[in-house]
N, C-alpha and C positions, 0 to 999 in steps of 0.2 A: 665411685666404687660401689660394687654390689655385693650381695650376700648377707646372711644373717649375722655374720661376725664383722661386718664393715665397721671400721673405727677401732678395732682391737689390735694392739701391737704385741707381737710375740717375739721374744728373744730366744733364738733356736741354736743351742749348742750340740745338737744331736748328730750322730754319725751312723754309718751302716744303713740298716733298713728300718728297724722298728721306729726310731725317732723321726727320721725323714718322712716315713709314711704318715705318721700322726700330724706333723706340721704341714705337710702338703694338703691334707684334708682341711686343716684350719685355713690355709691360704686359699684353697679353692672356694671356701665359703666366705671369703671376704677379708680375713685377717691380714694385716701387714706382717710378713714373716721376715725377720732379719737374721740371716744365717751367719753365725760367727764361726769362722774356720781358722785352723792353725795355718802357719805360713806355707806348709807344703800342700795344703788343701785337704778336704775331707776324703776319707779312704775310698769312697765309692767313685770318685772322679776317675779312677784308673781301672775300673772293672768293666770289661766288655769291649766291643768294637768302638772305634772312635775316628773322627775325621781330624781332630786336633787334640793336643795334649790337655789333660785335665777335664775333658768333656766327653767321657765315655758313656755308652748307652745306659748302663745301670743308673748312673748319676742322673742323666737326663730324665729318666723315667720316674724319679721320686722327688724331684726338686724344682718343679715349676712353681710359679707364684711366690717366689722368694727373692730376697736381696742378699748379696754376699759381702761380708766385711771380714777382713783378715786381722786377727788379733792374737798375738802370742801371750797367753794369760800368765806365763811365767815372768813376763816383763812388767814391772810396777806401773808404768804409764799406760800400758795396754789394759792391765787389770783395772786401773782407775777409770779408764774410758768405758769399760764394760759396766762398772757400777753406776756411772753417770747415765749410761743407756738404760740400765735396769730401772732407774728411777722414773723413766718416761713410759714404762711398759705396763701391760696388763698381765702378761703371761711370760714365764721363764721356763724353758724346757731343756732337759739334757737326758742322756742315757749312760752316764758314767757310773762306776761303782761309788758307793758313798765315801769311801776313804779318799778317792781321787778328788771328788768335789770339795771335800774338807781341806785337802792339801792346797788346792788352788784358791781357796777363800771364796768359793761360790756356793756353799751349802745354803740351806734355807735361812738359817739365822743371819748369815751375811747379806743375803739379798733382801730379806724382809726388813733389815735395819735401814735400808735406803728407800723401801717402798712397802709399807704395811699392807697395801691393798693387792699386792702381787699374788697371782695364782702360780705357785711354784710346783711344777710337775716333772716327775722323772720316773724312769724305768730302769730296772737292773734285774739280774738273774733271780735274786732271792729276797725275802723280806728284810727290810732295813733293820729290824730288831731281832733277827734270828742269827743262829751260829754260823750261817754261810754268807753273811751279808757282803763280804768282799771277795767272794769267789768269782772268777771269770765265768761267764756263761753266754755262749752263742747259741744259735738256733739248734744246731745238731745236738748239743748237750741237753737242751731242754726237751727236744723231741724224745730223747732216750729216757730221761728221768721222769717225764710226765706219763709214760706208758704208750705214747703215740707210735714210736718206732716198733714196739713189740706187736701191737695190734695191726699195724700196717703190714708187718711181715706175714701174718697169718698164723694159724695154729701149728702147722708142721714145718714152717720155713723160718730161716733166721730173721732177726729184726731188720727192718728196712726203713730208711728215712723217707718221708713224703718228699717228692722231688721239687720242693720249693721251700722257702724260709717261712713256713706256715706259722710258726710260733712268733716270729718277728712281726708278721703282718697282722695276726690276730691281736697281739698285744699293742701294736700301733693303733689299731682301731679302738681298742679299749682306752688307751691313753688319750686319744683325741676326744672321745665321747666324755671321758671323765673331766677333761678340761672344760668342755662345754657346760657340764653340770655345775662345776665349781664357779664358773662365771655367772651362771644363773643365781647361785647362792649369794655371790657378791652383790649382784644387782638388788637383791632383797635386803641383805644385811649390811652391806658396805665393807665386809671383811674378806680379805684374801685367806688363803690356806695352802698347806702343802699336800700334794697328791703323790703317792708312790704306787707304781704298778710292778709287782714282782712277776717275772715271766713264769717261773715254775708253778706257783699257785694259780696264776691265771690260766695256764694251759691244762693243769689238772682239773680245774673247774670246767673248762671247755670240754675236755674228753669225757668227764664223768656224767655229763648230761645224758649220754647214751648208756654208759657202761657201769654205773654204780650198781644197778640191778638189785640183787638180794642185799647188797651192802646198804641200801636205803634203810633196811630194817635191822641193821647191825648183825646180819647173818652172811658174811662174805663166803663162808665155807659152803654155802648152798649154790654159789656160782656168781661170778662177775661177768659183765659183758652182755650186750643185747644180741641174742643168737642170730637174728635176721641180719644184723650188720656184720657179723663175724663169719658167716658161712662163706666158704670159698666160691660158692655158686652165685653170690651177689656180685655180679659184674655184667657188663654189656653182653647181650646175647648175639651169637652169630646167626645171621640170616642166610638166605641162599646166595646173596651177593655182597654182604658186608656185615655191619653190626647195628644193633638198635638198643636203646635204653628205654626201660619202662618200669613203672612202679604202680602197684595197686596196694592200698592200705585198708580201706574200709570194706565191709562185706559187700556193699553195692559195687564198688570198683572191681572186686574179685569176680562177682557175678558177671559184670560186663566184660572182663577180660576172658573168662571162660567162654562166654558167648562169642567173642571175637575169634577165639580159637576153634569154634564149632565143637566145644566140649561143655555144653551147659550142664551136663549131669554132674560135673565135678563140684558144682556149687552145693550139692547135697551130700557129697562124699564126706564121711565122718572125719577123714584126715584133714579136710580143708574147709569145713563149713563155718568155723568160727575163728576168731583171732588166736585164741589159745591153742586150738588144734593146728592152725597153720604154723604157729611159732614152734610147736613141738615137732612138726614134720617139715621144717623149712628146707632142709637139704633135698628131700624127696620132691617137694613142690617146685623148687627152683630147677632141679634136674628135669622135671617134666616140662617146664617152660622152655628150657634150653633146647630140648628135643623138638618141640613144636615150632620154635622160631626159625629153625632151619628149613621149614617147608615152603616159605614164601620169601620174596625179595624184600628189601628194606622199604621200598616205596609201597609195596602192597600192604605190608604190616602197618606202616604209618597211616595209610588211608583207612584200614579197618579199625585200628585202635582209636583214631580220631572219631570215626563214626560211632564207636561204642563209648566214647568219652573216657578213655584210659590214658593217663599221662604218659607221653612217650617223646623220644627225640633221637636224632642221629648221633653218631660218635664223630666229633671233629678232632683232628690233630691240630697242632698249633697253626699250620698254614691254613687249615680249614676254618679255624676261628677268624683269622684275618680276612678270609674271603666270604664269610657267612652272609648270606643275603639279608637276613633280618638285621644284623648289626650294621650293615651298610644302609639299610632303609632308615634306621634310627639315627644315623650319623655318628655312631659311637667312636669310630676311629677318625680322629681329626688330623688333617694335614696342616702343619704350622711351619712357617718360614722363620728359622732362628737367625738372629743377626750375624752370628759367627759360624754356625754349624750348617746353615743352609736348610734344605727341605728336611723336616722331621715329622714323625707320626707320634701322636699321643692319644690317650683315651679320654673320652668325655667324662665330665663329672656325673657319676651314676645316680646320685640323689637329686631330686627336683624339689624346689620350694616355689609355691605359687606366687608368693608376694616378694620374696627376697632370693632370687636364684643366684647360685654361684656363677663364677665366670673365670675362664682362663685368661688372666690379665698379663702375666709376665712369663717369658721363657726362662728356663733354668739359667741362673746367672753364671757368668765367668768368675773365676776366683778373684775376690776383692773388687768386683765391679762397682760396688756401691760404697766404697770407703769414703770418698769425698762427700757424697750426699748425706750419709748417715752421721758421720763424725762432724761434718759441718753444721748439721742441725743442733748438735750438742754444744756449739759455740767454739769449737776448735778452729784455729786459723789454718790456712792452707799449709803454712810452714809446720805447724804442730802436727797436722795430719800426715804430712810427709815424714816427719820425724818418727811418729808412732808406728806407722806402717813400715818404714825402713828398718826400725828396730826389730819388728816382728819378723821381717823377711831375713834379716841378717842372722837372727837367733835360729831361725828355722833351717838355715843352710847347713849348719854343723851341729845343731843341738839335738836333743832327744825328740822322738816322734810324738804324735798325738797321744793323749790319754786314751786307753782302750775303752770301748763301749761296754755297757752292761748287758747288751743283748743285740 
């Protein structure tokens, strides 16, 4: 097994996107991920195109390097099996609301009672000690409440969601990195701990990196939001035959950009000579750029901007990303033969480690694929495993659905 987290065992009760993104990162970097699913399977198994039931595209995209065990935690024997499993683990992860975890008997106190060294990590919509602790919160809600939908809509347009579950993914990355830091602390101290990632606060902090502005000084009435980010002219520029993205930030880059435009005199224009002046006249500056970009083709602009060392790039649509020559040169899109789903495509692990590289070891598992392997390791006999898993499936056929996620 390879990766910096090799030898770490993670019990994964997450659903949807936030949690599975986090645990897939841990799995990519070497951890053993044991995905505990309800009898009907995790909700993402049914979202997107599929060749076989319970193996849809969205599920396949965020659940590699994991093993699947089916346990209905409302059943006492299945709950006991989970506690026995938690005693062997390093990390326990979920994204339920706190009340749901407490009702199922899998809150931090319950898990730490069987494993004091456990890193118990979870995410939900709101702080666990706040008045909204048990409110449901999915990505759309958090995009709205964090201010993201409003700034994405623009000054004069209605709010608009970013067309992806950006809150889930950002919070998933925060959850994964926090688990890594808690494991580092445990290596030094020997002590586990509880980690909680609240989606709203995490996304407000994420948004306000750019947009707290005068609020940094306690003077929000003077203006919030970074003007350069919020101008409607901050967008890809139309060229003679397509679009191009470019960005200049420093005085040197702006001088180079003006030179590439054959407008060197603009570097001394009082409207654009310094950062403060450019910020104050950002709409005028970006309008000027937009007019000039139409004068040449995309290829001509790329050659000129590269020559003058101005950051630039083309605009890819989704199909263009899949066909991008650079990404093909780096082998980013991997073709993998899945045992039951046939030819599939996945993305490479983007982060590299020189001494402990991650690896795509396991394809996304079929529902309950590893029941016998994992429960057998705990000392259950084949007959006991059959009984526990059959109880789970029988309960799932007519019982209540899975507990809703926190994000």
